C-alpha positions in Angstrom: -1.3 -6.3 18.5 2.1 -7.1 17.1 3.3 -4.1 15.1 5.2 -5.5 12.1 7.2 -4.3 9.1 7.7 -6.1 5.8 11.3 -6.7 4.8 12.7 -8.4 1.6 16.0 -9.6 3.0 19.5 -8.2 3.0 20.0 -8.9 -0.7 16.8 -7.5 -2.1 15.9 -4.7 0.4 17.6 -1.4 0.6 16.3 -0.8 4.1 18.6 -2.3 6.8 17.2 -4.1 9.8 18.9 -1.5 12.1 16.6 1.2 10.6 13.5 -0.9 11.1 14.6 -1.5 14.7 14.6 2.3 15.3 10.9 2.7 14.5 9.2 3.2 17.9 7.0 0.3 18.8 8.2 -1.9 16.0 8.5 -5.5 17.1 8.1 -8.0 14.3 9.5 -8.4 10.8 7.4 -10.0 8.1 9.6 -11.7 5.4 10.0 -14.7 3.2 12.5 -16.8 1.3 12.8 -15.2 -2.1 15.4 -17.3 -4.0 13.5 -20.6 -3.9 11.2 -21.1 -7.0 7.4 -21.1 -6.3 6.2 -24.5 -5.4 9.6 -25.9 -4.1 10.4 -26.6 -0.5 11.8 -23.8 1.7 14.9 -25.4 3.4 14.9 -25.1 7.2 18.5 -23.8 7.0 17.5 -20.9 4.8 14.6 -20.0 7.1 16.9 -20.2 10.2 19.4 -17.9 8.5 16.9 -15.1 8.0 15.5 -15.7 11.4 18.9 -15.3 13.0 19.6 -12.1 11.1 16.3 -10.6 12.2 16.7 -11.6 15.8 20.3 -10.3 15.9 18.8 -6.9 15.1 16.6 -7.1 18.1 13.4 -7.9 16.3 11.1 -11.0 16.1 10.4 -13.1 13.0 7.0 -14.7 13.6 5.2 -14.0 10.4 5.8 -15.0 6.8 4.3 -13.3 3.7 4.1 -15.1 1.4 4.5 -18.8 0.8 3.2 -18.4 -2.7 0.8 -20.9 -4.1 1.9 -22.5 -7.4 -0.3 -21.7 -10.4 -0.9 -25.5 -11.0 -2.7 -25.6 -7.6 -4.9 -22.6 -8.6 -5.6 -24.2 -12.0 -6.3 -27.7 -10.6 -3.6 -29.4 -12.7 -2.3 -32.9 -12.0 1.0 -31.6 -10.6 -0.8 -29.8 -7.8 -0.5 -32.8 -5.4 3.3 -32.5 -5.5 3.2 -28.8 -4.9 0.8 -29.2 -2.0 3.1 -31.8 -0.5 6.0 -29.4 -0.8 3.9 -26.7 0.8 3.2 -28.9 3.8 7.0 -29.6 4.2 7.6 -25.9 4.1 5.0 -25.3 6.8 6.8 -27.9 9.0 10.1 -26.1 8.5 8.6 -22.7 9.2 7.0 -24.0 12.4 10.3 -25.5 13.5 11.8 -22.0 13.2 9.0 -20.4 15.3 6.8 -19.0 12.6 3.1 -19.0 13.6 1.3 -17.0 10.9 1.7 -17.6 7.1 0.0 -15.2 4.7 -0.8 -16.3 1.1 -3.2 -15.4 -1.7 -5.1 -17.3 -4.4 -5.2 -14.6 -7.1 -4.8 -16.0 -10.7 -1.7 -14.8 -12.6 -1.3 -11.3 -10.9 -1.0 -11.1 -7.1 -2.1 -7.5 -7.2 -2.7 -4.8 -9.8 -2.0 -1.1 -10.2 -1.9 1.1 -13.2 0.6 3.6 -11.9 3.5 2.9 -9.5 4.4 6.5 -8.9 1.4 8.8 -9.3 2.2 12.3 -8.0 -0.3 13.3 -5.2 -1.3 16.9 -4.4 1.4 17.1 -1.6 4.2 16.1 -4.0 4.6 12.6 -2.8 4.1 9.6 -5.1 2.0 6.5 -4.5 0.6 3.4 -6.1 -2.6 4.1 -8.0 -5.3 2.3 -10.0 -7.6 3.4 -12.8 -9.7 0.7 -14.5 -10.1 2.8 -17.6 -6.3 2.5 -18.3 -6.7 -1.3 -18.5 -9.4 -1.1 -21.2 -7.9 -2.4 -24.4 -4.5 -3.0 -22.7 -2.9 -6.5 -23.2 -1.7 -8.2 -20.0 1.8 -8.7 -21.4 2.1 -5.0 -22.2 1.0 -4.1 -18.7 3.6 -6.5 -17.3 6.3 -4.8 -19.2 5.1 -1.4 -18.0 5.1 -2.6 -14.4 8.7 -3.8 -14.7 9.7 -0.5 -16.3 8.2 1.5 -13.4 9.7 -0.7 -10.6 12.9 1.3 -10.1 15.0 -1.8 -10.9 13.3 -3.8 -8.1 11.4 -7.1 -8.5 7.9 -6.5 -7.4 6.2 -9.1 -5.2 3.8 -11.1 -7.3 5.4 -9.8 -10.5 8.5 -12.0 -10.6 10.1 -12.3 -14.1 9.7 -16.1 -14.3 6.0 -15.7 -13.7 5.5 -12.8 -16.1 7.4 -14.5 -18.9 4.5 -17.0 -19.1 1.6 -14.5 -19.0 0.1 -15.5 -22.4 0.3 -19.2 -21.5 -1.3 -18.6 -18.1 -4.2 -16.7 -19.6 -4.8 -19.6 -22.1 -4.8 -22.0 -19.2 -7.3 -19.9 -17.2 -9.8 -19.8 -20.1 -12.0 -22.5 -18.6 -11.5 -21.5 -14.9 -14.5 -19.6 -13.5 -15.2 -18.5 -10.0 -16.7 -21.8 -8.8 -13.8 -23.8 -10.3 -11.2 -21.6 -8.7 -13.1 -21.9 -5.3 -13.1 -25.7 -5.7 -9.3 -25.6 -6.3 -8.9 -23.5 -3.2 -10.9 -26.0 -1.2 -8.7 -28.8 -2.5 -5.6 -26.8 -1.5 -7.0 -26.1 2.0 -8.0 -29.7 2.6 -4.4 -30.6 1.7 -2.6 -28.1 4.0 -4.8 -27.3 7.0 -4.3 -30.6 8.8 -0.5 -29.9 8.6 -1.0 -26.3 9.7 -3.1 -27.5 12.7 -0.4 -30.0 13.7 2.4 -27.4 13.3 0.5 -24.6 15.2 0.5 -22.4 12.1 -2.4 -20.0 11.3 -2.9 -19.7 7.6 -4.1 -16.2 6.5 -5.5 -15.7 3.0 -5.1 -12.2 1.6 -8.0 -10.5 -0.2 -7.9 -10.0 -4.0 -6.3 -6.7 -4.9 -8.3 -4.9 -6.3 -11.5 -6.7 -5.2 -13.0 -7.2 -8.7 -12.2 -9.2 -11.8 -9.2 -8.1 -13.8 -8.7 -9.0 -17.4 -11.6 -11.4 -17.0 -9.7 -13.5 -14.4 -12.0 -14.8 -11.6 -11.8 -13.3 -8.1 -13.0 -15.2 -5.0 -11.7 -13.1 -2.1 -13.5 -9.8 -2.5 -16.3 -9.4 0.1 -17.6 -10.5 3.4 -19.7 -13.2 1.7 -16.6 -14.5 0.0 -14.6 -14.5 3.2 -17.3 -16.4 5.1 -17.5 -19.0 2.3 -13.7 -19.5 2.4 -13.7 -20.1 6.1 -16.5 -22.7 5.7 -14.5 -24.6 3.1 -12.4 -26.1 5.9 -13.8 -25.1 9.3 -10.7 -24.8 11.4 -9.0 -22.1 13.5 -6.0 -22.6 11.3 -8.0 -21.5 8.2 -8.1 -17.8 8.6 -7.7 -14.4 7.0 -5.3 -11.6 6.4 -7.6 -8.6 6.1 -6.2 -5.7 4.1 -8.2 -2.5 4.5 -6.7 -1.0 1.3 -7.6 -4.0 -0.9 -11.1 -4.6 0.4 -11.8 -0.9 0.9 -11.4 -0.1 -2.8 -15.0 -1.4 -3.1 -17.0 1.1 -1.2 -19.8 -1.5 -0.7 -17.4 -3.3 1.8 -17.9 -2.2 5.4 -14.3 -2.4 6.4 -14.7 -1.6 10.1 -17.4 -4.1 10.5 -15.4 -6.8 8.7 -12.4 -6.3 10.9 -14.6 -6.4 14.0 -16.5 -9.5 13.0 -13.6 -11.7 11.9 -11.4 -10.6 14.8 -14.2 -11.3 17.2 -14.6 -14.9 15.9 -10.8 -15.4 16.1 -10.3 -16.0 12.3 -8.4 -12.8 11.6 -4.8 -13.8 11.8 -3.0 -10.9 10.1 -4.0 -7.3 9.6 -2.8 -5.0 6.8 -4.0 -1.4 7.7 -3.5 1.3 5.1 -5.6 4.2 3.7 -6.8 4.9 0.2 -8.7 7.6 -1.6 -11.5 6.2 -3.7 -12.7 8.5 -6.5 -15.3 6.2 -7.9 -15.8 2.6 -9.1 -12.4 1.2 -10.2 -10.4 4.4 -9.4 -8.3 4.9 -6.3 -5.0 6.2 -5.0 -3.0 4.9 -2.0 -2.5 7.7 0.6 -1.0 8.6 3.9 -2.6 6.8 6.9 -3.7 10.2 8.3 -5.2 12.0 5.4 -8.3 14.1 5.9 -9.7 13.4 2.4 -9.1 9.7 2.4 -11.8 7.1 2.3 -11.1 4.7 5.2 -11.6 5.0 8.9 -8.3 4.1 10.5 -9.5 4.9 14.0 -12.6 2.7 13.5 -10.4 -0.2 12.2 -8.0 0.0 15.2 -10.8 0.3 17.7 -12.5 -2.8 16.2 -9.2 -4.7 16.6 -8.7 -3.4 20.2 -12.3 -4.1 21.2 -12.1 -7.7 20.0 -8.8 -8.5 21.7 -6.7 -8.8 18.5 -3.2 -9.9 19.4 -1.9 -10.9 15.9 0.6 -9.2 13.6 -0.4 -5.9 12.0 1.6 -3.9 9.5 1.0 -0.5 7.9 1.3 -2.3 4.6 2.2 0.1 1.7 3.5 3.7 1.9 4.0 6.7 -0.3 7.5 7.7 -1.5 8.3 10.9 0.4 11.3 13.2 1.3 13.2 12.2 -1.9 13.4 8.5 -1.0 14.0 6.2 -3.9 13.1 2.5 -3.6 10.7 -0.3 -4.3 7.3 1.3 -5.1 5.1 1.1 -2.0 7.8 -0.2 0.2 9.9 2.8 1.2 11.0 3.3 4.8 9.8 6.8 5.7 6.0 6.7 5.1 5.6 3.1 6.3 7.4 4.2 9.5 5.0 7.1 9.8 2.1 4.8 9.2 3.2 2.5 12.0 3.6 5.4 14.4 0.1 6.7 13.5 -1.5 3.3 14.1 0.4 2.8 17.3 -0.7 6.2 18.4 -4.3 5.3 17.7 -3.9 2.0 19.6 -2.3 3.7 22.6 -5.1 6.3 22.8 -7.8 3.7 22.5 -6.2 1.6 25.2 -5.9 4.6 27.5 -9.5 5.6 27.0 -10.6 2.0 27.6 -8.8 1.9 30.9 -10.2 5.1 32.3 
């Protein structure tokens, strides 16, 4: 298991690499190139520049999240072939720089959805939260404006201004795209990139839809074990794998999260793990919480034991965190609570390992 921490680069992230380096057990930084428009090629020189910064701080740069998929690919528009070709060139450049896992998603329009970016929890911390009732009757462009307002001046991943400026147009384009059509477009994309990924030695890891149900009527195709199995079968290759996120999939209580982590890790198709906790109050209502929280809904110990028992060696990050101790930053991506989450998960891993060797 390679403990990892997401970082948005020296220009976009308030957390210096020197602080990340001080988190006990932290080894790998998960990052991306943020100034290149979605669909365009990531230059090797730009990848190398961020790699050099990370390695100079005493950390590794082996994992990218995300090489975003252009909306034309998801929609199946004629321009998709050009964007797939660009994606393959980017994979070549990433492999040349030593990257071996690339996370991506195939969510239409919105990469993820929350209705509150700073809900006050009982302990006084604030966290990302979702309540389906708040979305009822709300227009997507109004929600986009609210998200931007609550982002503390940061650009949220998946909610970039250029994307949100075309929300109405995108919804019009998705009118005739149902689940099966979106799945067919994913198959086309995978058939276009997986041969390149195989040649480069890169493992592609698709992230689950967050939350795992349709939002604003948009189709969702990465929400359950059945969906994940189907995606792996679209192009049956070790390079076609998963980035399981406990918080995303766990929002639907019908998903057996521990079993899913165990199964997909055992068959060696789990390439990236996002392990965080949530409190589910009912269908369509949840808060993100601390990793160790007695009243939360997910079994952190069970997830880590599943990974240990199946020999998982890939990158794992604590994913999101609360804002605690007066910290002010990008919602979900502060330093303190993510550091605590990494320590808690490392502690579980160490205890499991010690018990397994006695």
